[in-house]
Structures are given as C-alpha cells and as structure tokens.
C-alpha positions in Angstrom: -54.8 34.3 -27.9 -53.7 31.7 -31.4 -55.2 28.5 -31.7 -51.6 26.6 -31.1 -51.6 25.1 -27.9 -48.3 25.6 -25.7 -46.2 23.5 -22.9 -45.8 27.1 -20.6 -43.9 26.3 -17.2 -44.1 29.0 -14.5 -42.2 29.9 -11.2 -43.3 31.3 -8.3 -40.8 32.2 -6.0 -43.0 32.5 -2.8 -44.3 30.5 -0.5 -47.9 29.6 -2.1 -49.5 29.4 1.0 -48.9 32.8 2.0 -51.1 35.2 0.8 -49.4 38.2 -1.9 -49.2 39.7 -4.8 -47.1 37.6 -7.1 -48.9 34.3 -6.0 -52.2 35.7 -6.7 -50.4 37.1 -10.2 -49.2 33.6 -10.7 -52.5 32.1 -9.7 -54.7 33.8 -12.0 -52.3 33.9 -14.8 -51.7 30.3 -15.0 -55.8 29.7 -14.3 -56.5 32.1 -17.3 -53.7 30.4 -19.9 -55.3 26.7 -18.7 -59.1 28.3 -19.8 -56.9 29.4 -23.0 -56.2 25.5 -23.7 -52.5 25.8 -22.9 -50.9 23.2 -20.3 -49.4 25.1 -17.6 -47.7 24.0 -14.5 -46.5 26.2 -11.6 -43.6 25.2 -9.5 -43.0 27.0 -5.7 -42.5 26.4 -2.4 -45.1 25.4 -0.2 -45.8 23.9 3.0 -48.8 22.2 2.7 -48.7 20.0 -0.5 -52.0 18.8 -0.1 -53.7 21.9 -0.7 -52.2 23.0 -4.3 -54.0 23.2 -7.1 -53.8 20.3 -9.8 -51.3 23.0 -11.8 -49.0 23.8 -8.3 -45.8 21.7 -8.2 -44.2 21.9 -5.3 -40.6 22.9 -4.9 -40.0 22.3 -0.7 -41.1 24.5 2.0 -39.9 28.3 2.2 -37.7 29.5 4.6 -38.4 32.9 6.0 -35.9 36.2 5.6 -36.7 40.1 5.8 -37.1 41.6 2.1 -38.0 44.6 0.8 -39.9 45.8 4.0 -41.4 42.7 4.6 -40.7 38.8 4.8 -40.2 36.6 2.0 -40.9 32.8 2.1 -38.4 31.4 -0.2 -36.3 28.5 -1.2 -33.2 28.3 -2.4 -30.3 25.7 -1.9 -28.8 22.2 -3.6 -32.0 20.3 -3.1 -34.2 23.0 -4.3 -31.6 23.6 -7.6 -32.6 19.0 -8.0 -36.2 19.6 -7.7 -36.3 22.9 -10.2 -34.3 20.7 -12.5 -36.2 17.3 -12.5 -39.3 20.1 -12.7 -37.9 21.8 -16.3 -36.6 18.0 -17.7 -40.2 16.5 -16.9 -42.1 19.5 -18.1 -40.2 19.7 -21.6 -41.8 23.2 -22.0 -42.1 25.6 -24.8 -41.6 28.2 -22.5 -40.6 29.2 -19.3 -41.8 32.3 -17.4 -39.6 33.1 -14.0 -41.0 35.4 -11.1 -38.5 37.4 -9.3 -35.7 35.7 -11.1 -33.1 38.3 -9.2 -33.7 37.2 -5.8 -32.2 33.8 -4.6 -35.1 31.7 -4.9 -36.2 28.6 -7.0 -36.8 31.4 -9.9 -33.0 32.4 -10.0 -31.9 28.4 -9.7 -34.8 27.9 -12.8 -32.8 30.7 -14.7 -30.0 28.8 -14.0 -31.0 25.5 -15.4 -32.7 25.6 -18.2 -32.3 26.6 -21.4 -34.4 28.0 -24.1 -36.9 30.5 -23.9 -37.2 32.3 -20.7 -39.4 35.1 -19.9 -38.8 36.7 -16.3 -41.3 39.3 -14.7 -40.0 41.9 -12.3 -42.0 43.0 -9.9 -39.8 44.3 -6.5 -39.6 48.2 -6.4 -36.0 48.7 -4.3 -33.6 50.7 -3.4 -30.5 50.4 -4.5 -29.0 49.9 -1.1 -31.0 46.8 -1.0 -29.2 44.2 0.2 -31.2 41.4 -2.4 -29.0 43.4 -5.2 -25.5 42.9 -3.8 -24.7 40.5 -5.8 -25.1 42.3 -8.8 -22.0 40.9 -10.9 -23.2 37.4 -9.5 -26.7 38.0 -11.5 -25.7 39.9 -14.3 -25.0 36.5 -16.6 -28.0 34.9 -15.4 -30.2 37.6 -15.6 -28.6 37.6 -19.7 -30.1 34.4 -20.5 -33.6 36.0 -20.3 -34.9 35.9 -24.0 -37.5 39.2 -22.5 -37.5 40.4 -19.1 -41.4 42.4 -18.4 -41.8 44.5 -15.4 -45.2 45.0 -13.9 -44.8 48.9 -13.3 -42.2 51.8 -13.9 -41.2 52.0 -10.5 -40.4 47.8 -10.7 -38.8 48.6 -14.1 -37.0 51.8 -13.0 -35.8 49.1 -10.2 -34.3 46.6 -13.1 -32.6 49.3 -14.7 -31.1 50.9 -11.7 -29.5 47.7 -10.1 -28.6 45.6 -13.5 -28.7 47.5 -16.1 -31.1 46.5 -18.2 -34.6 47.2 -19.5 -38.0 45.7 -19.6 -41.0 45.6 -20.9 -44.3 47.2 -18.6 -46.9 45.2 -18.6 -49.1 45.1 -15.4 -50.6 43.2 -12.7 -54.3 41.7 -13.9 -57.3 41.6 -12.1 -60.8 39.9 -12.8 -62.6 43.5 -13.3 -65.8 41.9 -13.3 -65.6 40.3 -10.0 -65.0 43.8 -8.7 -67.7 45.6 -11.2 -70.5 43.4 -10.5 -69.9 43.8 -6.6 -73.0 44.2 -3.9 -73.1 47.5 -1.9 -73.2 45.9 1.8 -74.7 48.7 4.1 -72.4 47.6 7.0 -69.9 49.0 5.6 -71.3 51.9 3.5 -71.5 56.0 4.8 -68.7 58.1 6.3 -66.4 55.4 6.4 -62.9 54.4 5.6 -61.4 51.1 4.3 -58.4 49.9 4.9 -56.7 46.4 3.8 -53.8 44.5 3.9 -51.1 43.0 6.2 -51.4 46.0 8.9 -49.1 44.7 11.3 -46.4 45.7 8.4 -45.2 49.3 9.5 -44.5 49.7 5.1 -48.6 49.3 4.7 -49.0 52.6 6.4 -52.2 52.1 9.4 -50.1 54.1 11.5 -50.6 56.8 9.2 -54.2 56.5 8.9 -54.7 56.3 12.8 -52.4 59.4 13.2 -54.8 61.2 11.1 -58.3 60.6 12.4 -58.3 63.1 15.5 -58.5 65.8 12.7 -60.9 63.9 10.6 -63.0 63.0 13.4 -62.9 67.1 14.3 -65.0 67.3 11.1 -66.3 63.9 10.4 -67.9 62.9 13.5 -69.6 59.8 12.6 -66.0 58.4 11.0 -66.2 54.4 11.1 -62.7 52.7 10.1 -63.1 49.3 8.6 -59.5 47.6 8.3 -59.1 44.1 6.5 -56.3 41.4 6.4 -54.2 39.1 8.7 -52.5 40.2 11.7 -53.6 41.1 15.9 -55.9 43.8 15.8 -55.4 43.5 19.9 -51.5 44.8 19.3 -53.0 47.5 17.0 -55.6 48.7 19.4 -53.7 48.8 22.9 -52.0 51.5 21.4 -54.7 53.2 19.7 -56.3 56.0 22.2 -59.6 54.6 23.9 -61.7 57.7 22.0 -60.8 56.0 19.0 -61.0 52.2 19.1 -64.8 52.4 19.2 -64.9 53.4 15.6 -62.7 50.4 14.7 -64.0 47.1 13.4 -61.2 44.6 12.1 -62.2 42.1 9.9 -59.4 39.5 9.7 -58.9 37.8 6.5 -62.0 38.0 4.0 -63.1 35.9 0.7 -62.6 36.9 -2.6 -66.5 38.1 -3.0 -66.7 39.7 0.6 -63.2 41.4 -0.4 -65.1 42.9 -3.4 -68.3 44.4 -2.1 -65.9 45.3 1.1 -64.6 47.9 -1.4 -67.5 48.6 -3.2 -69.2 49.4 -0.2 -66.7 51.7 2.0 -67.2 55.7 2.0 -62.7 55.8 0.6 -60.8 53.2 0.2 -57.0 54.6 2.2 -53.7 53.3 0.8 -51.5 54.8 3.2 -48.3 52.5 2.6 -45.2 54.2 2.7 -42.4 52.2 0.2 -41.9 49.1 -1.3 -44.2 49.1 -3.5 -43.8 48.2 -7.1 -47.3 48.2 -8.2 -50.5 47.9 -5.8 -52.9 45.6 -7.1 -55.2 46.3 -4.2 -55.8 50.3 -5.5 -56.7 48.4 -8.9 -59.1 46.2 -7.8 -60.8 48.9 -5.8 -60.8 51.1 -8.7 -62.6 48.3 -10.5 -64.8 48.2 -8.1 -65.8 51.5 -8.1 -64.1 53.0 -5.2 -63.0 56.2 -4.0 -58.9 56.0 -3.6 -56.9 58.0 -1.5 -53.3 56.7 -1.4 -49.9 58.1 -0.6 -48.2 59.5 -3.6 -45.5 56.6 -3.8 -44.0 55.9 -7.2 -45.9 53.0 -7.9 -49.5 54.5 -6.5 -49.0 57.8 -8.4 -48.3 56.0 -11.5 -51.5 53.5 -11.1 -53.6 56.6 -10.3 -52.6 58.1 -13.1 -50.8 61.2 -11.4 -54.3 62.2 -9.7 -56.5 61.8 -12.2 -57.7 58.3 -11.3 -57.7 58.8 -7.2 -56.2 60.8 -4.8 -52.6 60.9 -3.8 -51.8 62.8 -0.2 -47.6 63.6 1.0 -46.7 59.7 1.5 -46.1 60.0 5.5 -48.0 63.1 6.3 -51.0 62.4 8.2 -52.4 66.2 8.0 -52.1 66.0 4.4 -53.9 62.7 4.5 -56.1 64.1 6.8 -57.1 67.0 4.4 -57.7 65.0 1.5 -60.6 62.5 3.7 -62.2 65.3 4.5 -62.6 67.3 1.4 -63.6 64.2 -0.1 -66.2 62.8 2.3 -67.7 66.0 2.4 -68.1 66.3 -1.7 -69.7 63.4 -3.0 -70.5 65.0 -6.2 -66.2 65.3 -6.5 -65.9 61.4 -4.8 -68.3 60.0 -7.3 -66.3 61.5 -10.6 -63.8 60.7 -9.5 -64.4 56.8 -8.7 -66.5 56.6 -12.1 -63.1 57.4 -14.2 -60.7 55.1 -12.3 -63.9 52.1 -12.6 -63.5 52.3 -16.4 -59.5 53.4 -16.3 -59.6 49.5 -14.4 -60.8 48.0 -17.4 -57.1 48.1 -19.3 -56.2 45.7 -16.0 -58.5 43.0 -16.8 -56.9 39.8 -18.0 -58.5 39.5 -20.8 -55.8 42.6 -21.9 -53.3 42.2 -19.5 -52.6 38.0 -20.1 -52.7 38.8 -24.5 -49.8 41.6 -23.3 -47.8 38.8 -21.4 -48.7 36.1 -24.1 -47.4 38.3 -26.9 -43.9 38.2 -25.0 -43.8 34.5 -24.6 -44.9 34.1 -28.6 -41.1 36.6 -29.0 -39.3 34.7 -26.7 -40.4 31.7 -28.7 -39.3 33.2 -32.2 -36.2 34.6 -30.5 -37.4 37.6 -31.1 -36.2 40.5 -29.1 -39.5 41.3 -27.1 -38.3 44.3 -25.6 -38.1 46.5 -29.4 -40.6 44.1 -30.8 -43.5 45.6 -28.9 -42.3 48.9 -28.5 -43.4 49.0 -32.4 -46.2 48.1 -31.8 -48.7 50.9 -31.5 -51.4 49.8 -29.4 -49.3 48.5 -27.2 -47.6 52.0 -26.9 -51.3 53.7 -26.6 -51.6 51.3 -23.8 -48.5 51.9 -21.8 -49.5 56.0 -22.1 -52.3 55.2 -20.2 -50.2 53.9 -17.4 -47.8 56.5 -17.1 
C-alpha cells in the first residue's frame, strides 16, 4: 500500500453482535487497513455498544427481517439516517466503502447522504424474485452514485448484473491464511470424520442433506463420526435423527478462531452441503487454507471458489446419494484426498488479506481519483490473471 494515509469510512449493514460473513469481512479489512497506518471508522448496527472495538461506531439497535433464506439484523429509517449523516460529516472521509448498499440498511442510507468517492461491495447472490430487489427503479439512481463497485464472487456479480443491470470488479472475501495453515491437528477430530460448521438450524446450510446421506456412508465406513460446530439447538436436531445415528454426532457449539482452525485442519473431510443463498463461502476458503479436503454442493458460488472441482470435491446440490458416493470415495482413497487438499491449500493463498486488501485499496484509489475502477482494473494484467484463477 502507498505511504499516503487515508481516512476511510466503512459501513456494515448487519448487526455487529451477530456472527456473519459480512461482519467478519468488514472487521478483518478494517484491522488490516489500520495496521497499514490508515484511519478507519466502521459504522454498524449494534445491540451492545460497550463491546464494540474502538474503530466501530454504533448506528443503533438492529431489527430482524427475513432475507435471502436467513434472518438479517439491519437498521433503517429516519433516526438511523440522521446518525449516518452525522457520522459521515464528523468523519470527513477520503473514501467511503459501503457493504450491501442495495438493501434497505444503513449502507443505502449512507449512499443517499454522502457525496464524493464511494465504493460499494455486493455480497449477496439472490434469485430474481427476491423481494429485496423489488424496488429496482428506486435503487438505480442511488447505486449510480457509487464511484466503483466490487462483487465478492462471480455469483454476486451476476446477481448485480441481473437485478440492477450494472457491473462490478470481482474481489473475493479475505482470510488470514496463515492462521489456518499453521493450525494444529487435534486427534479428537481425526480419522473417518466429517466436519460441518455453521448455523445448522438454517435449512439452507444443508445439514439435513448430510444426515440423509449418512446411512449409505456408514454402510461402507462403519466407524464414521460427525462433528458439528456453530450456534443452534442441538437437541432439536437430534430428536429428528434415527437413534442409531445420534451417538455418532458431537455438537461443539460456537468455537474460537483458533479452535476453528484446528478443527478444519483435523477432520477427515469438511462438508458444505449448502442448498443456496451463498455468494462466496468464506468457510471453504478457510478450510482449504487449513489443509482440509472439502466436499461441497455444486451451487455456483462453491463451484467457482473450488475451481470447478480442482481444489475440492463437488456433489450435486440437494442430492444425498451423490454426497454419500463422494464421501465414501474420498474416505477410501487417502492419497487422492491428500492430493486435492494440498492443491487447495496452495490455492487458498489467493484469498489472504495481503492479496485481497491490496486489491480493495486499488479500487479505493481509483475512486479517489475519480476513475472508472471497472475499466482501469480490467486492464491490469496481473489482476486479470488473478481473476482467471477464480473462474
């Protein structure tokens, strides 16, 4: 990054207190930029102001709404608009970075309120009929205020092009790859084991797909064990599972970042049976960096991230029989499993913040000089080589 230090404002639309990919992305990016010497302020909804990092300002308490197959905790309305405008005026930012500015949130309010260089990052991958994009004529003049646009994946880019008829530079979500590549193998989780991580009570996370595949897998892998990490009520899940399967499950609850890295480095296979609504799949990038052999559904975001099967194994989405076939094949082929895991571990370095943050800052610079970031960056040969590896 250049020596010139900038005042950067970042708006996170989702409640800071709730774990989520966008919140993690914003927090990691902010901390990286701060370490580079930039002044960074993040505005986000929050329930508990006292637990916020120094660089985060609360815009008020979020409310919960259904969004893209999950529950989003966002903030909107005239009081929030006043707080957003005050934060922008006080910050006097060189560039403003708005995440998900196309949904009713403080990011959209900031796009209304602000003038000057603005970068929008689009995370969502949604079908045309999603209600969040029903107000396209209302959104178009606001989105046009953005100096540059980023999509975190080709799936997110296609969503943006389909709904708002505009384009974006693809810059993936970032991870601290060394945190995962330096993880320790924990014997508690090794062997013929499957790992699953996420809000397992959300149907789109696909735990029920994995459960449906287990009888077939166990017929060939009788000592199979399943470890599930993440928030949720395990009792509700277990009561619907056949008794002969229950003893194979261990629900770990929420685990720390270091435990997550060790978990991903240790399990025999990491399973991502998500059925849709994913625009990137940051947990897959983390799993690859940890050296896990990944099996994921072939939804567009996962297919793209795994290089169409070069860096992980894909199964037909929502098909337990195909998932079972892939799991059995890999657990019975240790050399093959290790080979694909090694390729994935090398590939995951492309998602390290040292790479990703530089690309984001390149977009900031384009915005600050008033250039067209999409066309200028597309002419960068190194950038095009990087994008080619994502496709």
